[in-house]
N, C-alpha and C positions, 0 to 999 in steps of 0.2 A: 679647020672645022669649028663652027660656032656652037658652043654648048652653054647652058645655064646650069647652075647648081642650086636647086630650090632648098636644099637642106643647109646651105651656107649661112642663112640668116639666123640659125639657131646654134651655130658654133660659138663657143666662148672666145672672147677676145679681151686681152688685158689692155686697159686704158689708164693712163696716169692723169688724174684731174689737173695736176699742175701744168701739164703740157697743153691742156685745152684752153686755159685762160691766159691771154697775152700778158707779158711782163709789165706793160705800161697801162693796164686796165685800171680804171678809177677805183674800183673796190680793193684792188691790191694796194694801191697807194694809200688809201684810207687805213687799211689794216696795218700797214707798215708804219704809218705816222702816229696813229692814236693807240694808246694802251688802254684797252677796254676792261682791264682787270679790276678797276675801281668799282665797277658796277656790281660785281659779285660781293665785294665787301660791304657795299651800301645795302644790298638786299638780304644778306645773311641773317640779320636780326629779325627780319620780317617773316621768316619761315620757322616752323616748329622742327626741332632737331630729332624728335623721337616719335612722331605721330603723323599720319597722313600719307598721301601718295608722294612719290618723288616728283620734284618740280621740273619744269622745263628750265634749262640753263638760262638764267637771266641775261647773261652776255649774249647768247645766241638769239634770244627773243628781242633784245635791243637792236642787234645787228639786222634782224629781219625787218623790224619797223623802220630802221634807218634806210634800208634798201627800198622799202615801200615809199618812203618820203622822197628819196632821190629820184626814183623812177615814176613818181606820180601815181602809184597804185593806192587807191583809197580804201579798198575793201581788204580786210585781213584774210578772208577766204580766197579772194583772187590772188593775194600776195603769196599765200601758201602754195597755191596751184602754180604760180609763176616760178617760185623757187624750186618746186618739185620738177617742173619741166626743164628749167634752164640752169640746173645746178652744174 
Protein backbone atom coordinates (compact mmCIF):
# COMPACT_ATOMS: atom_id res chain seq x y z
CA UNK A 1 0.00 0.00 0.00
CA UNK A 2 1.34 3.42 -1.02
CA UNK A 3 1.12 6.18 1.58
CA UNK A 4 2.60 9.61 1.99
CA UNK A 5 3.35 11.28 5.28
CA UNK A 6 2.71 15.03 4.90
CA UNK A 7 3.84 15.78 8.46
CA UNK A 8 7.28 14.16 7.87
CA UNK A 9 8.76 17.37 6.45
CA UNK A 10 8.38 19.05 9.84
CA UNK A 11 9.99 16.28 11.90
CA UNK A 12 13.41 17.15 13.36
CA UNK A 13 16.43 15.46 11.88
CA UNK A 14 19.99 15.51 13.16
CA UNK A 15 22.53 16.47 10.53
CA UNK A 16 26.28 16.72 10.99
CA UNK A 17 27.68 19.52 8.81
CA UNK A 18 31.03 17.71 8.64
CA UNK A 19 29.31 14.84 6.80
CA UNK A 20 27.80 17.18 4.20
CA UNK A 21 31.11 18.63 2.96
CA UNK A 22 33.42 16.21 1.10
CA UNK A 23 36.85 15.68 2.66
CA UNK A 24 38.61 16.80 -0.55
CA UNK A 25 36.61 20.05 -0.93
CA UNK A 26 38.67 23.13 -1.85
CA UNK A 27 37.52 25.15 1.16
CA UNK A 28 38.48 22.32 3.54
CA UNK A 29 41.96 22.23 2.01
CA UNK A 30 42.34 26.00 2.36
CA UNK A 31 41.20 25.90 5.98
CA UNK A 32 43.67 23.10 6.79
CA UNK A 33 46.57 24.81 4.99
CA UNK A 34 46.24 28.45 6.07
CA UNK A 35 46.23 29.61 9.68
CA UNK A 36 43.87 32.59 9.68
CA UNK A 37 44.47 33.52 13.33
CA UNK A 38 46.87 36.32 12.33
CA UNK A 39 43.88 38.32 11.06
CA UNK A 40 42.36 38.63 14.53
CA UNK A 41 45.65 39.89 15.98
CA UNK A 42 46.07 42.44 13.16
CA UNK A 43 42.51 43.74 13.66
CA UNK A 44 42.39 43.80 17.47
CA UNK A 45 43.96 47.30 17.85
CA UNK A 46 41.40 48.73 15.41
CA UNK A 47 38.44 47.98 17.70
CA UNK A 48 37.45 49.72 20.92
CA UNK A 49 37.66 47.39 23.91
CA UNK A 50 34.95 48.96 26.07
CA UNK A 51 32.54 50.81 23.80
CA UNK A 52 30.29 50.08 20.85
CA UNK A 53 28.58 47.03 19.44
CA UNK A 54 30.26 43.64 19.27
CA UNK A 55 32.05 43.20 15.97
CA UNK A 56 31.68 40.53 13.33
CA UNK A 57 34.57 38.13 13.75
CA UNK A 58 37.26 39.54 11.40
CA UNK A 59 38.47 36.03 10.55
CA UNK A 60 34.95 34.99 9.52
CA UNK A 61 34.51 38.19 7.51
CA UNK A 62 37.81 37.58 5.71
CA UNK A 63 36.86 33.98 4.96
CA UNK A 64 33.51 35.13 3.57
CA UNK A 65 35.21 37.62 1.25
CA UNK A 66 37.71 34.96 0.19
CA UNK A 67 34.84 32.64 -0.72
CA UNK A 68 33.29 35.46 -2.74
CA UNK A 69 36.54 35.97 -4.60
CA UNK A 70 37.09 32.25 -5.26
CA UNK A 71 33.55 31.70 -6.53
CA UNK A 72 33.25 34.98 -8.46
CA UNK A 73 30.54 36.52 -6.30
CA UNK A 74 30.95 40.27 -6.62
CA UNK A 75 28.12 41.49 -4.44
CA UNK A 76 28.43 41.21 -0.67
CA UNK A 77 24.66 40.88 -0.36
CA UNK A 78 24.67 38.04 -2.88
CA UNK A 79 27.61 36.47 -1.04
CA UNK A 80 25.72 36.49 2.27
CA UNK A 81 22.70 34.93 0.57
CA UNK A 82 24.86 32.23 -1.07
CA UNK A 83 26.55 31.41 2.24
CA UNK A 84 23.18 31.27 4.02
CA UNK A 85 21.73 28.91 1.38
CA UNK A 86 24.82 26.74 0.78
CA UNK A 87 26.22 26.45 4.27
